mmCIF file as Biopython writes it, N, C-alpha, C and O atoms, coordinates in Angstrom:
data_model
#
loop_
_atom_site.group_PDB
_atom_site.id
_atom_site.type_symbol
_atom_site.label_atom_id
_atom_site.label_alt_id
_atom_site.label_comp_id
_atom_site.label_asym_id
_atom_site.label_entity_id
_atom_site.label_seq_id
_atom_site.pdbx_PDB_ins_code
_atom_site.Cartn_x
_atom_site.Cartn_y
_atom_site.Cartn_z
_atom_site.occupancy
_atom_site.B_iso_or_equiv
_atom_site.auth_seq_id
_atom_site.auth_asym_id
_atom_site.pdbx_PDB_model_num
ATOM 1   N N  . MET A ? 1  ? 0.844  -1.190 0.000  1.0 0.0 1  A 1 
ATOM 2   C CA . MET A ? 1  ? 0.000  0.000  0.000  1.0 0.0 1  A 1 
ATOM 3   C C  . MET A ? 1  ? 0.883  1.245  0.000  1.0 0.0 1  A 1 
ATOM 4   O O  . MET A ? 1  ? 1.945  1.256  0.623  1.0 0.0 1  A 1 
ATOM 5   N N  . THR A ? 2  ? 0.455  2.274  -0.684 1.0 0.0 2  A 1 
ATOM 6   C CA . THR A ? 2  ? 1.188  3.536  -0.777 1.0 0.0 2  A 1 
ATOM 7   C C  . THR A ? 2  ? 1.082  4.302  0.544  1.0 0.0 2  A 1 
ATOM 8   O O  . THR A ? 2  ? 0.063  4.248  1.232  1.0 0.0 2  A 1 
ATOM 9   N N  . THR A ? 3  ? 2.147  5.005  0.873  1.0 0.0 3  A 1 
ATOM 10  C CA . THR A ? 3  ? 2.128  5.830  2.080  1.0 0.0 3  A 1 
ATOM 11  C C  . THR A ? 3  ? 1.257  7.052  1.853  1.0 0.0 3  A 1 
ATOM 12  O O  . THR A ? 3  ? 1.349  7.718  0.822  1.0 0.0 3  A 1 
ATOM 13  N N  . GLU A ? 4  ? 0.418  7.332  2.826  1.0 0.0 4  A 1 
ATOM 14  C CA . GLU A ? 4  ? -0.432 8.515  2.791  1.0 0.0 4  A 1 
ATOM 15  C C  . GLU A ? 4  ? 0.000  9.420  3.935  1.0 0.0 4  A 1 
ATOM 16  O O  . GLU A ? 4  ? 0.295  8.938  5.029  1.0 0.0 4  A 1 
ATOM 17  N N  . TYR A ? 5  ? 0.041  10.724 3.693  1.0 0.0 5  A 1 
ATOM 18  C CA . TYR A ? 5  ? 0.454  11.689 4.703  1.0 0.0 5  A 1 
ATOM 19  C C  . TYR A ? 5  ? -0.776 12.463 5.158  1.0 0.0 5  A 1 
ATOM 20  O O  . TYR A ? 5  ? -1.567 12.937 4.342  1.0 0.0 5  A 1 
ATOM 21  N N  . ILE A ? 6  ? -0.922 12.583 6.468  1.0 0.0 6  A 1 
ATOM 22  C CA . ILE A ? 6  ? -2.079 13.268 7.047  1.0 0.0 6  A 1 
ATOM 23  C C  . ILE A ? 6  ? -1.555 14.460 7.847  1.0 0.0 6  A 1 
ATOM 24  O O  . ILE A ? 6  ? -0.745 14.302 8.761  1.0 0.0 6  A 1 
ATOM 25  N N  . LEU A ? 7  ? -2.026 15.648 7.492  1.0 0.0 7  A 1 
ATOM 26  C CA . LEU A ? 7  ? -1.608 16.868 8.166  1.0 0.0 7  A 1 
ATOM 27  C C  . LEU A ? 7  ? -2.675 17.272 9.180  1.0 0.0 7  A 1 
ATOM 28  O O  . LEU A ? 7  ? -3.832 17.503 8.829  1.0 0.0 7  A 1 
ATOM 29  N N  . TYR A ? 8  ? -2.263 17.350 10.436 1.0 0.0 8  A 1 
ATOM 30  C CA . TYR A ? 8  ? -3.133 17.808 11.517 1.0 0.0 8  A 1 
ATOM 31  C C  . TYR A ? 8  ? -2.723 19.222 11.878 1.0 0.0 8  A 1 
ATOM 32  O O  . TYR A ? 8  ? -1.552 19.579 11.744 1.0 0.0 8  A 1 
ATOM 33  N N  . GLY A ? 9  ? -3.667 20.031 12.332 1.0 0.0 9  A 1 
ATOM 34  C CA . GLY A ? 9  ? -3.350 21.395 12.735 1.0 0.0 9  A 1 
ATOM 35  C C  . GLY A ? 9  ? -4.111 21.793 13.976 1.0 0.0 9  A 1 
ATOM 36  O O  . GLY A ? 9  ? -5.182 21.260 14.267 1.0 0.0 9  A 1 
ATOM 37  N N  . LEU A ? 10 ? -3.545 22.734 14.703 1.0 0.0 10 A 1 
ATOM 38  C CA . LEU A ? 10 ? -4.148 23.239 15.927 1.0 0.0 10 A 1 
ATOM 39  C C  . LEU A ? 10 ? -4.197 24.756 15.850 1.0 0.0 10 A 1 
ATOM 40  O O  . LEU A ? 10 ? -3.203 25.402 15.517 1.0 0.0 10 A 1 
ATOM 41  N N  . LYS A ? 11 ? -5.357 25.321 16.159 1.0 0.0 11 A 1 
ATOM 42  C CA . LYS A ? 11 ? -5.493 26.774 16.153 1.0 0.0 11 A 1 
ATOM 43  C C  . LYS A ? 11 ? -4.999 27.360 17.468 1.0 0.0 11 A 1 
ATOM 44  O O  . LYS A ? 11 ? -4.927 26.670 18.485 1.0 0.0 11 A 1 
ATOM 45  N N  . LYS A ? 12 ? -4.660 28.641 17.431 1.0 0.0 12 A 1 
ATOM 46  C CA . LYS A ? 12 ? -4.143 29.347 18.603 1.0 0.0 12 A 1 
ATOM 47  C C  . LYS A ? 12 ? -5.136 29.269 19.758 1.0 0.0 12 A 1 
ATOM 48  O O  . LYS A ? 12 ? -6.345 29.390 19.562 1.0 0.0 12 A 1 
ATOM 49  N N  . ASP A ? 13 ? -4.615 29.068 20.950 1.0 0.0 13 A 1 
ATOM 50  C CA . ASP A ? 13 ? -5.381 29.029 22.201 1.0 0.0 13 A 1 
ATOM 51  C C  . ASP A ? 13 ? -6.341 27.846 22.305 1.0 0.0 13 A 1 
ATOM 52  O O  . ASP A ? 13 ? -7.207 27.841 23.179 1.0 0.0 13 A 1 
ATOM 53  N N  . GLU A ? 14 ? -6.210 26.853 21.442 1.0 0.0 14 A 1 
ATOM 54  C CA . GLU A ? 14 ? -7.039 25.643 21.528 1.0 0.0 14 A 1 
ATOM 55  C C  . GLU A ? 14 ? -6.278 24.579 22.311 1.0 0.0 14 A 1 
ATOM 56  O O  . GLU A ? 14 ? -5.052 24.521 22.220 1.0 0.0 14 A 1 
ATOM 57  N N  . PRO A ? 15 ? -6.970 23.734 23.078 1.0 0.0 15 A 1 
ATOM 58  C CA . PRO A ? 15 ? -6.275 22.640 23.767 1.0 0.0 15 A 1 
ATOM 59  C C  . PRO A ? 15 ? -5.777 21.605 22.763 1.0 0.0 15 A 1 
ATOM 60  O O  . PRO A ? 15 ? -6.314 21.485 21.661 1.0 0.0 15 A 1 
ATOM 61  N N  . GLU A ? 16 ? -4.747 20.862 23.154 1.0 0.0 16 A 1 
ATOM 62  C CA . GLU A ? 16 ? -4.104 19.888 22.261 1.0 0.0 16 A 1 
ATOM 63  C C  . GLU A ? 16 ? -5.093 18.901 21.633 1.0 0.0 16 A 1 
ATOM 64  O O  . GLU A ? 16 ? -4.910 18.495 20.485 1.0 0.0 16 A 1 
ATOM 65  N N  . TYR A ? 17 ? -6.133 18.512 22.366 1.0 0.0 17 A 1 
ATOM 66  C CA . TYR A ? 17 ? -7.058 17.504 21.846 1.0 0.0 17 A 1 
ATOM 67  C C  . TYR A ? 17 ? -8.008 18.055 20.775 1.0 0.0 17 A 1 
ATOM 68  O O  . TYR A ? 17 ? -8.815 17.302 20.229 1.0 0.0 17 A 1 
ATOM 69  N N  . MET A ? 18 ? -7.928 19.328 20.474 1.0 0.0 18 A 1 
ATOM 70  C CA . MET A ? 18 ? -8.806 19.942 19.468 1.0 0.0 18 A 1 
ATOM 71  C C  . MET A ? 18 ? -8.159 20.009 18.084 1.0 0.0 18 A 1 
ATOM 72  O O  . MET A ? 18 ? -8.551 20.830 17.255 1.0 0.0 18 A 1 
ATOM 73  N N  . GLU A ? 19 ? -7.171 19.150 17.834 1.0 0.0 19 A 1 
ATOM 74  C CA . GLU A ? 19 ? -6.520 19.101 16.528 1.0 0.0 19 A 1 
ATOM 75  C C  . GLU A ? 19 ? -7.532 18.814 15.418 1.0 0.0 19 A 1 
ATOM 76  O O  . GLU A ? 19 ? -8.475 18.045 15.610 1.0 0.0 19 A 1 
ATOM 77  N N  . ASP A ? 20 ? -7.331 19.429 14.274 1.0 0.0 20 A 1 
ATOM 78  C CA . ASP A ? 20 ? -8.148 19.164 13.089 1.0 0.0 20 A 1 
ATOM 79  C C  . ASP A ? 20 ? -7.310 18.430 12.052 1.0 0.0 20 A 1 
ATOM 80  O O  . ASP A ? 20 ? -6.109 18.667 11.930 1.0 0.0 20 A 1 
ATOM 81  N N  . ILE A ? 21 ? -7.950 17.542 11.310 1.0 0.0 21 A 1 
ATOM 82  C CA . ILE A ? 21 ? -7.289 16.980 10.135 1.0 0.0 21 A 1 
ATOM 83  C C  . ILE A ? 21 ? -7.468 18.018 9.034  1.0 0.0 21 A 1 
ATOM 84  O O  . ILE A ? 21 ? -8.592 18.336 8.646  1.0 0.0 21 A 1 
ATOM 85  N N  . ILE A ? 22 ? -6.365 18.536 8.541  1.0 0.0 22 A 1 
ATOM 86  C CA . ILE A ? 22 ? -6.411 19.604 7.548  1.0 0.0 22 A 1 
ATOM 87  C C  . ILE A ? 22 ? -6.327 19.056 6.135  1.0 0.0 22 A 1 
ATOM 88  O O  . ILE A ? 22 ? -7.014 19.542 5.236  1.0 0.0 22 A 1 
ATOM 89  N N  . PHE A ? 23 ? -5.479 18.038 5.931  1.0 0.0 23 A 1 
ATOM 90  C CA . PHE A ? 23 ? -5.217 17.598 4.563  1.0 0.0 23 A 1 
ATOM 91  C C  . PHE A ? 23 ? -4.668 16.181 4.562  1.0 0.0 23 A 1 
ATOM 92  O O  . PHE A ? 23 ? -3.957 15.780 5.483  1.0 0.0 23 A 1 
ATOM 93  N N  . GLU A ? 24 ? -5.002 15.429 3.525  1.0 0.0 24 A 1 
ATOM 94  C CA . GLU A ? 24 ? -4.454 14.094 3.308  1.0 0.0 24 A 1 
ATOM 95  C C  . GLU A ? 24 ? -3.930 14.035 1.880  1.0 0.0 24 A 1 
ATOM 96  O O  . GLU A ? 24 ? -4.579 14.521 0.954  1.0 0.0 24 A 1 
ATOM 97  N N  . THR A ? 25 ? -2.744 13.433 1.702  1.0 0.0 25 A 1 
ATOM 98  C CA . THR A ? 25 ? -2.144 13.355 0.379  1.0 0.0 25 A 1 
ATOM 99  C C  . THR A ? 25 ? -1.181 12.178 0.296  1.0 0.0 25 A 1 
ATOM 100 O O  . THR A ? 25 ? -0.726 11.659 1.315  1.0 0.0 25 A 1 
ATOM 101 N N  . LYS A ? 26 ? -0.879 11.769 -0.920 1.0 0.0 26 A 1 
ATOM 102 C CA . LYS A ? 26 ? 0.144  10.746 -1.139 1.0 0.0 26 A 1 
ATOM 103 C C  . LYS A ? 26 ? 1.452  11.391 -1.600 1.0 0.0 26 A 1 
ATOM 104 O O  . LYS A ? 26 ? 2.468  10.713 -1.751 1.0 0.0 26 A 1 
ATOM 105 N N  . ASN A ? 27 ? 1.414  12.704 -1.820 1.0 0.0 27 A 1 
ATOM 106 C CA . ASN A ? 27 ? 2.590  13.452 -2.256 1.0 0.0 27 A 1 
ATOM 107 C C  . ASN A ? 27 ? 3.016  14.394 -1.126 1.0 0.0 27 A 1 
ATOM 108 O O  . ASN A ? 27 ? 2.350  15.394 -0.856 1.0 0.0 27 A 1 
ATOM 109 N N  . LYS A ? 28 ? 4.120  14.067 -0.478 1.0 0.0 28 A 1 
ATOM 110 C CA . LYS A ? 28 ? 4.588  14.831 0.680  1.0 0.0 28 A 1 
ATOM 111 C C  . LYS A ? 28 ? 4.878  16.295 0.338  1.0 0.0 28 A 1 
ATOM 112 O O  . LYS A ? 28 ? 4.801  17.160 1.211  1.0 0.0 28 A 1 
ATOM 113 N N  . LYS A ? 29 ? 5.206  16.575 -0.907 1.0 0.0 29 A 1 
ATOM 114 C CA . LYS A ? 29 ? 5.526  17.947 -1.325 1.0 0.0 29 A 1 
ATOM 115 C C  . LYS A ? 29 ? 4.320  18.878 -1.232 1.0 0.0 29 A 1 
ATOM 116 O O  . LYS A ? 29 ? 4.494  20.092 -1.126 1.0 0.0 29 A 1 
ATOM 117 N N  . ASP A ? 30 ? 3.108  18.339 -1.269 1.0 0.0 30 A 1 
ATOM 118 C CA . ASP A ? 30 ? 1.893  19.156 -1.172 1.0 0.0 30 A 1 
ATOM 119 C C  . ASP A ? 30 ? 1.728  19.783 0.207  1.0 0.0 30 A 1 
ATOM 120 O O  . ASP A ? 30 ? 1.033  20.789 0.347  1.0 0.0 30 A 1 
ATOM 121 N N  . LEU A ? 31 ? 2.351  19.209 1.217  1.0 0.0 31 A 1 
ATOM 122 C CA . LEU A ? 31 ? 2.115  19.636 2.598  1.0 0.0 31 A 1 
ATOM 123 C C  . LEU A ? 31 ? 2.558  21.064 2.869  1.0 0.0 31 A 1 
ATOM 124 O O  . LEU A ? 31 ? 1.887  21.768 3.623  1.0 0.0 31 A 1 
ATOM 125 N N  . GLU A ? 32 ? 3.647  21.515 2.292  1.0 0.0 32 A 1 
ATOM 126 C CA . GLU A ? 32 ? 4.130  22.876 2.543  1.0 0.0 32 A 1 
ATOM 127 C C  . GLU A ? 32 ? 3.133  23.933 2.064  1.0 0.0 32 A 1 
ATOM 128 O O  . GLU A ? 32 ? 2.892  24.915 2.765  1.0 0.0 32 A 1 
ATOM 129 N N  . ASP A ? 33 ? 2.557  23.741 0.887  1.0 0.0 33 A 1 
ATOM 130 C CA . ASP A ? 33 ? 1.569  24.697 0.371  1.0 0.0 33 A 1 
ATOM 131 C C  . ASP A ? 33 ? 0.323  24.733 1.250  1.0 0.0 33 A 1 
ATOM 132 O O  . ASP A ? 33 ? -0.204 25.800 1.563  1.0 0.0 33 A 1 
ATOM 133 N N  . ILE A ? 34 ? -0.130 23.563 1.634  1.0 0.0 34 A 1 
ATOM 134 C CA . ILE A ? 34 ? -1.332 23.482 2.471  1.0 0.0 34 A 1 
ATOM 135 C C  . ILE A ? 34 ? -1.060 24.079 3.839  1.0 0.0 34 A 1 
ATOM 136 O O  . ILE A ? 34 ? -1.920 24.755 4.403  1.0 0.0 34 A 1 
ATOM 137 N N  . LYS A ? 35 ? 0.134  23.837 4.382  1.0 0.0 35 A 1 
ATOM 138 C CA . LYS A ? 35 ? 0.488  24.399 5.687  1.0 0.0 35 A 1 
ATOM 139 C C  . LYS A ? 35 ? 0.481  25.924 5.623  1.0 0.0 35 A 1 
ATOM 140 O O  . LYS A ? 35 ? 0.011  26.579 6.553  1.0 0.0 35 A 1 
ATOM 141 N N  . PHE A ? 36 ? 0.991  26.488 4.544  1.0 0.0 36 A 1 
ATOM 142 C CA . PHE A ? 36 ? 0.976  27.943 4.381  1.0 0.0 36 A 1 
ATOM 143 C C  . PHE A ? 36 ? -0.461 28.471 4.380  1.0 0.0 36 A 1 
ATOM 144 O O  . PHE A ? 36 ? -0.750 29.480 5.023  1.0 0.0 36 A 1 
ATOM 145 N N  . GLN A ? 37 ? -1.357 27.797 3.665  1.0 0.0 37 A 1 
ATOM 146 C CA . GLN A ? 37 ? -2.771 28.202 3.619  1.0 0.0 37 A 1 
ATOM 147 C C  . GLN A ? 37 ? -3.419 28.070 5.000  1.0 0.0 37 A 1 
ATOM 148 O O  . GLN A ? 37 ? -4.236 28.906 5.386  1.0 0.0 37 A 1 
ATOM 149 N N  . ALA A ? 38 ? -3.054 27.021 5.742  1.0 0.0 38 A 1 
ATOM 150 C CA . ALA A ? 38 ? -3.621 26.815 7.073  1.0 0.0 38 A 1 
ATOM 151 C C  . ALA A ? 38 ? -3.173 27.912 8.044  1.0 0.0 38 A 1 
ATOM 152 O O  . ALA A ? 38 ? -3.942 28.332 8.908  1.0 0.0 38 A 1 
ATOM 153 N N  . ILE A ? 39 ? -1.933 28.370 7.899  1.0 0.0 39 A 1 
ATOM 154 C CA . ILE A ? 39 ? -1.443 29.467 8.739  1.0 0.0 39 A 1 
ATOM 155 C C  . ILE A ? 39 ? -2.285 30.712 8.504  1.0 0.0 39 A 1 
ATOM 156 O O  . ILE A ? 39 ? -2.586 31.444 9.447  1.0 0.0 39 A 1 
ATOM 157 N N  . GLN A ? 40 ? -2.667 30.957 7.257  1.0 0.0 40 A 1 
ATOM 158 C CA . GLN A ? 40 ? -3.518 32.104 6.931  1.0 0.0 40 A 1 
ATOM 159 C C  . GLN A ? 40 ? -4.900 31.994 7.584  1.0 0.0 40 A 1 
ATOM 160 O O  . GLN A ? 40 ? -5.578 33.001 7.789  1.0 0.0 40 A 1 
ATOM 161 N N  . LYS A ? 41 ? -5.307 30.776 7.906  1.0 0.0 41 A 1 
ATOM 162 C CA . LYS A ? 41 ? -6.620 30.537 8.529  1.0 0.0 41 A 1 
ATOM 163 C C  . LYS A ? 41 ? -6.533 30.394 10.046 1.0 0.0 41 A 1 
ATOM 164 O O  . LYS A ? 41 ? -7.515 30.027 10.691 1.0 0.0 41 A 1 
ATOM 165 N N  . GLY A ? 42 ? -5.356 30.684 10.622 1.0 0.0 42 A 1 
ATOM 166 C CA . GLY A ? 42 ? -5.236 30.722 12.073 1.0 0.0 42 A 1 
ATOM 167 C C  . GLY A ? 42 ? -4.608 29.499 12.735 1.0 0.0 42 A 1 
ATOM 168 O O  . GLY A ? 42 ? -4.564 29.428 13.963 1.0 0.0 42 A 1 
ATOM 169 N N  . TYR A ? 43 ? -4.128 28.550 11.967 1.0 0.0 43 A 1 
ATOM 170 C CA . TYR A ? 43 ? -3.467 27.390 12.554 1.0 0.0 43 A 1 
ATOM 171 C C  . TYR A ? 43 ? -2.029 27.738 12.891 1.0 0.0 43 A 1 
ATOM 172 O O  . TYR A ? 43 ? -1.347 28.401 12.110 1.0 0.0 43 A 1 
ATOM 173 N N  . ILE A ? 44 ? -1.560 27.288 14.064 1.0 0.0 44 A 1 
ATOM 174 C CA . ILE A ? 44 ? -0.207 27.649 14.505 1.0 0.0 44 A 1 
ATOM 175 C C  . ILE A ? 44 ? 0.679  26.441 14.794 1.0 0.0 44 A 1 
ATOM 176 O O  . ILE A ? 44 ? 1.899  26.586 14.867 1.0 0.0 44 A 1 
ATOM 177 N N  . LYS A ? 45 ? 0.106  25.271 14.957 1.0 0.0 45 A 1 
ATOM 178 C CA . LYS A ? 45 ? 0.886  24.080 15.290 1.0 0.0 45 A 1 
ATOM 179 C C  . LYS A ? 45 ? 0.449  22.945 14.380 1.0 0.0 45 A 1 
ATOM 180 O O  . LYS A ? 45 ? -0.744 22.744 14.149 1.0 0.0 45 A 1 
ATOM 181 N N  . PHE A ? 46 ? 1.430  22.199 13.860 1.0 0.0 46 A 1 
ATOM 182 C CA . PHE A ? 46 ? 1.135  21.156 12.883 1.0 0.0 46 A 1 
ATOM 183 C C  . PHE A ? 46 ? 1.792  19.835 13.257 1.0 0.0 46 A 1 
ATOM 184 O O  . PHE A ? 46 ? 2.805  19.793 13.955 1.0 0.0 46 A 1 
ATOM 185 N N  . ARG A ? 47 ? 1.185  18.763 12.772 1.0 0.0 47 A 1 
ATOM 186 C CA . ARG A ? 47 ? 1.723  17.419 12.956 1.0 0.0 47 A 1 
ATOM 187 C C  . ARG A ? 47 ? 1.427  16.630 11.693 1.0 0.0 47 A 1 
ATOM 188 O O  . ARG A ? 47 ? 0.325  16.703 11.151 1.0 0.0 47 A 1 
ATOM 189 N N  . VAL A ? 48 ? 2.417  15.874 11.225 1.0 0.0 48 A 1 
ATOM 190 C CA . VAL A ? 48 ? 2.242  15.040 10.036 1.0 0.0 48 A 1 
ATOM 191 C C  . VAL A ? 48 ? 2.340  13.578 10.461 1.0 0.0 48 A 1 
ATOM 192 O O  . VAL A ? 48 ? 3.298  13.181 11.125 1.0 0.0 48 A 1 
ATOM 193 N N  . ALA A ? 49 ? 1.359  12.792 10.080 1.0 0.0 49 A 1 
ATOM 194 C CA . ALA A ? 49 ? 1.379  11.356 10.362 1.0 0.0 49 A 1 
ATOM 195 C C  . ALA A ? 49 ? 1.451  10.607 9.045  1.0 0.0 49 A 1 
ATOM 196 O O  . ALA A ? 49 ? 0.862  11.023 8.048  1.0 0.0 49 A 1 
ATOM 197 N N  . GLU A ? 50 ? 2.172  9.504  9.049  1.0 0.0 50 A 1 
ATOM 198 C CA . GLU A ? 50 ? 2.244  8.634  7.875  1.0 0.0 50 A 1 
ATOM 199 C C  . GLU A ? 50 ? 1.300  7.469  8.091  1.0 0.0 50 A 1 
ATOM 200 O O  . GLU A ? 50 ? 1.258  6.887  9.175  1.0 0.0 50 A 1 
ATOM 201 N N  . TYR A ? 51 ? 0.548  7.133  7.068  1.0 0.0 51 A 1 
ATOM 202 C CA . TYR A ? 51 ? -0.413 6.038  7.147  1.0 0.0 51 A 1 
ATOM 203 C C  . TYR A ? 51 ? -0.133 5.057  6.014  1.0 0.0 51 A 1 
ATOM 204 O O  . TYR A ? 51 ? -0.078 5.438  4.844  1.0 0.0 51 A 1 
ATOM 205 N N  . LYS A ? 52 ? 0.039  3.803  6.375  1.0 0.0 52 A 1 
ATOM 206 C CA . LYS A ? 52 ? 0.321  2.763  5.385  1.0 0.0 52 A 1 
ATOM 207 C C  . LYS A ? 52 ? -0.702 1.639  5.466  1.0 0.0 52 A 1 
ATOM 208 O O  . LYS A ? 52 ? -0.409 0.502  5.097  1.0 0.0 52 A 1 
ATOM 209 N N  . GLY A ? 53 ? -1.898 1.951  5.945  1.0 0.0 53 A 1 
ATOM 210 C CA . GLY A ? 53 ? -2.955 0.955  6.021  1.0 0.0 53 A 1 
ATOM 211 C C  . GLY A ? 53 ? -3.077 0.276  7.375  1.0 0.0 53 A 1 
ATOM 212 O O  . GLY A ? 53 ? -3.997 -0.512 7.592  1.0 0.0 53 A 1 
ATOM 213 N N  . GLU A ? 54 ? -2.156 0.574  8.293  1.0 0.0 54 A 1 
ATOM 214 C CA . GLU A ? 54 ? -2.191 -0.043 9.611  1.0 0.0 54 A 1 
ATOM 215 C C  . GLU A ? 54 ? -3.059 0.775  10.568 1.0 0.0 54 A 1 
ATOM 216 O O  . GLU A ? 54 ? -3.424 1.913  10.270 1.0 0.0 54 A 1 
ATOM 217 N N  . ALA A ? 55 ? -3.380 0.193  11.701 1.0 0.0 55 A 1 
ATOM 218 C CA . ALA A ? 55 ? -4.129 0.921  12.727 1.0 0.0 55 A 1 
ATOM 219 C C  . ALA A ? 55 ? -3.262 2.063  13.248 1.0 0.0 55 A 1 
ATOM 220 O O  . ALA A ? 55 ? -2.054 1.880  13.400 1.0 0.0 55 A 1 
ATOM 221 N N  . PRO A ? 56 ? -3.830 3.226  13.526 1.0 0.0 56 A 1 
ATOM 222 C CA . PRO A ? 56 ? -3.020 4.353  13.982 1.0 0.0 56 A 1 
ATOM 223 C C  . PRO A ? 56 ? -2.418 4.108  15.364 1.0 0.0 56 A 1 
ATOM 224 O O  . PRO A ? 56 ? -3.055 3.517  16.237 1.0 0.0 56 A 1 
ATOM 225 N N  . ASN A ? 57 ? -1.185 4.570  15.547 1.0 0.0 57 A 1 
ATOM 226 C CA . ASN A ? 57 ? -0.502 4.507  16.831 1.0 0.0 57 A 1 
ATOM 227 C C  . ASN A ? 57 ? -0.212 5.939  17.250 1.0 0.0 57 A 1 
ATOM 228 O O  . ASN A ? 57 ? 0.739  6.547  16.758 1.0 0.0 57 A 1 
ATOM 229 N N  . PHE A ? 58 ? -1.008 6.476  18.138 1.0 0.0 58 A 1 
ATOM 230 C CA . PHE A ? 58 ? -0.873 7.878  18.519 1.0 0.0 58 A 1 
ATOM 231 C C  . PHE A ? 58 ? 0.327  8.138  19.437 1.0 0.0 58 A 1 
ATOM 232 O O  . PHE A ? 58 ? 0.643  9.291  19.731 1.0 0.0 58 A 1 
ATOM 233 N N  . ASN A ? 59 ? 0.986  7.084  19.886 1.0 0.0 59 A 1 
ATOM 234 C CA . ASN A ? 59 ? 2.194  7.227  20.700 1.0 0.0 59 A 1 
ATOM 235 C C  . ASN A ? 59 ? 3.461  7.076  19.870 1.0 0.0 59 A 1 
ATOM 236 O O  . ASN A ? 59 ? 4.555  7.006  20.428 1.0 0.0 59 A 1 
ATOM 237 N N  . ASN A ? 60 ? 3.336  7.026  18.569 1.0 0.0 60 A 1 
ATOM 238 C CA . ASN A ? 60 ? 4.469  6.814  17.673 1.0 0.0 60 A 1 
ATOM 239 C C  . ASN A ? 60 ? 5.425  8.008  17.737 1.0 0.0 60 A 1 
ATOM 240 O O  . ASN A ? 60 ? 5.018  9.143  17.489 1.0 0.0 60 A 1 
ATOM 241 N N  . HIS A ? 61 ? 6.690  7.754  18.068 1.0 0.0 61 A 1 
ATOM 242 C CA . HIS A ? 61 ? 7.676  8.823  18.173 1.0 0.0 61 A 1 
ATOM 243 C C  . HIS A ? 61 ? 8.068  9.405  16.821 1.0 0.0 61 A 1 
ATOM 244 O O  . HIS A ? 61 ? 8.765  10.418 16.771 1.0 0.0 61 A 1 
ATOM 245 N N  . LYS A ? 62 ? 7.639  8.792  15.733 1.0 0.0 62 A 1 
ATOM 246 C CA . LYS A ? 62 ? 7.980  9.296  14.402 1.0 0.0 62 A 1 
ATOM 247 C C  . LYS A ? 62 ? 7.038  10.402 13.936 1.0 0.0 62 A 1 
ATOM 248 O O  . LYS A ? 62 ? 7.239  10.969 12.862 1.0 0.0 62 A 1 
ATOM 249 N N  . LEU A ? 63 ? 6.024  10.713 14.720 1.0 0.0 63 A 1 
ATOM 250 C CA . LEU A ? 63 ? 5.141  11.817 14.355 1.0 0.0 63 A 1 
ATOM 251 C C  . LEU A ? 63 ? 5.951  13.099 14.378 1.0 0.0 63 A 1 
ATOM 252 O O  . LEU A ? 63 ? 6.754  13.330 15.282 1.0 0.0 63 A 1 
ATOM 253 N N  . ILE A ? 64 ? 5.732  13.912 13.392 1.0 0.0 64 A 1 
ATOM 254 C CA . ILE A ? 64 ? 6.511  15.151 13.264 1.0 0.0 64 A 1 
ATOM 255 C C  . ILE A ? 64 ? 5.697  16.298 13.848 1.0 0.0 64 A 1 
ATOM 256 O O  . ILE A ? 64 ? 4.563  16.531 13.427 1.0 0.0 64 A 1 
ATOM 257 N N  . ASN A ? 65 ? 6.257  17.005 14.800 1.0 0.0 65 A 1 
ATOM 258 C CA . ASN A ? 65 ? 5.596  18.175 15.380 1.0 0.0 65 A 1 
ATOM 259 C C  . ASN A ? 65 ? 6.353  19.407 14.933 1.0 0.0 65 A 1 
ATOM 260 O O  . ASN A ? 65 ? 7.563  19.513 15.137 1.0 0.0 65 A 1 
ATOM 261 N N  . ILE A ? 66 ? 5.651  20.321 14.332 1.0 0.0 66 A 1 
ATOM 262 C CA . ILE A ? 66 ? 6.258  21.539 13.832 1.0 0.0 66 A 1 
ATOM 263 C C  . ILE A ? 66 ? 5.472  22.711 14.392 1.0 0.0 66 A 1 
ATOM 264 O O  . ILE A ? 66 ? 4.263  22.798 14.180 1.0 0.0 66 A 1 
ATOM 265 N N  . GLU A ? 67 ? 6.135  23.613 15.102 1.0 0.0 67 A 1 
ATOM 266 C CA . GLU A ? 67 ? 5.456  24.807 15.592 1.0 0.0 67 A 1 
ATOM 267 C C  . GLU A ? 67 ? 5.888  25.995 14.752 1.0 0.0 67 A 1 
ATOM 268 O O  . GLU A ? 67 ? 7.048  26.107 14.357 1.0 0.0 67 A 1 
ATOM 269 N N  . VAL A ? 68 ? 4.951  26.865 14.491 1.0 0.0 68 A 1 
ATOM 270 C CA . VAL A ? 68 ? 5.238  28.062 13.697 1.0 0.0 68 A 1 
ATOM 271 C C  . VAL A ? 68 ? 5.232  29.251 14.620 1.0 0.0 68 A 1 
ATOM 272 O O  . VAL A ? 68 ? 5.451  30.378 14.175 1.0 0.0 68 A 1 
#
């Protein structure tokens, strides 16, 4: 199965559990453009998860956290 990338975002002053799924893609290069658009809409913290068809592991240390 192809790797799918899921971009999560958090708006300013929201608690961590209020993350939104912003975008899903199979092309990792798309994430930068979408992240820029999300910043314009008030998102300040992002996380990218890789999905390969397995059950999600929310404790996975490979999750990427990026703060703007």
